[in-house]
C-alpha positions as CSV (number, residue, x, y, z in Angstrom):
1,M,-5.6,8.0,31.8
2,M,-4.1,6.1,28.9
3,E,-2.7,7.8,25.9
4,E,-3.9,6.7,22.5
5,M,-1.3,4.6,20.8
6,T,-0.1,6.0,17.5
7,R,1.5,3.7,15.0
8,N,3.1,4.3,11.6
9,C,1.7,3.1,8.3
10,R,3.3,-0.1,7.1
11,L,3.9,1.3,3.7
12,C,4.7,5.0,3.9
13,Q,5.9,5.0,7.5
14,E,3.9,8.1,8.3
15,P,2.1,8.3,11.7
16,M,-1.6,7.3,11.3
17,P,-4.7,7.4,13.4
18,P,-5.9,4.3,15.2
19,S,-7.3,1.9,12.7
20,P,-7.9,-1.9,12.2
21,F,-5.7,-1.6,9.1
22,M,-1.9,-1.7,9.0
23,T,-1.8,1.0,6.4
24,C,-3.1,4.6,6.3
25,P,-6.2,5.5,4.3
26,V,-4.0,6.8,1.3
27,C,-1.9,3.7,1.2
28,L,-4.9,1.5,1.6
29,A,-6.6,3.1,-1.4
30,D,-3.3,2.8,-3.4
31,S,-2.9,-0.9,-2.5
32,E,-6.5,-1.5,-3.7
33,K,-5.6,0.1,-7.0
34,V,-2.5,-2.0,-7.3
35,K,-4.3,-5.2,-6.4
36,T,-7.0,-4.6,-8.9
37,Y,-4.4,-3.8,-11.6
38,I,-2.4,-7.0,-10.9
39,L,-5.5,-9.2,-10.9
40,K,-6.3,-7.9,-14.5
41,N,-2.6,-7.9,-15.6
42,P,-0.9,-10.8,-13.7
43,H,2.5,-10.7,-15.4
44,V,3.5,-7.1,-15.2
45,T,6.5,-5.2,-13.9
46,P,6.4,-2.9,-10.8
47,E,7.4,-0.1,-13.2
48,K,4.3,-0.7,-15.4
49,I,2.1,-1.1,-12.3
50,S,3.4,2.3,-11.0
51,K,2.8,4.0,-14.3
52,E,-0.7,2.6,-14.9
53,T,-2.0,3.1,-11.3
54,E,-0.1,6.4,-10.6
55,V,1.2,4.9,-7.4
56,P,4.8,5.8,-6.8
57,L,7.3,3.0,-7.8
58,D,8.9,2.9,-4.3
59,K,5.4,2.3,-2.8
60,V,4.6,-0.4,-5.4
61,S,7.9,-2.1,-4.7
62,N,7.3,-2.0,-0.9
63,M,3.8,-3.5,-1.4
64,V,5.3,-6.4,-3.4
65,K,8.0,-6.9,-0.8
66,L,5.5,-7.0,2.0
67,G,3.1,-9.2,0.0
68,I,0.4,-6.6,0.3
69,S,-0.4,-6.2,-3.4
70,V,-0.8,-9.8,-4.3
71,K,-3.1,-11.1,-1.6
């Protein structure tokens, strides 16, 4: 019998259930909020994104670093 493989979320590094996504449901929702905000406000700082979307700054910075929030 094979064990289910657990992996960690690409953003928060918390263990997550098997999923076709690389991020957990919370981070996936956060990244959608950030993407939507950036599309409407293209030249904005990570600090402003964090404040306006209520997504923690460290997570916003990680999204930008990983290229998640802009694609």
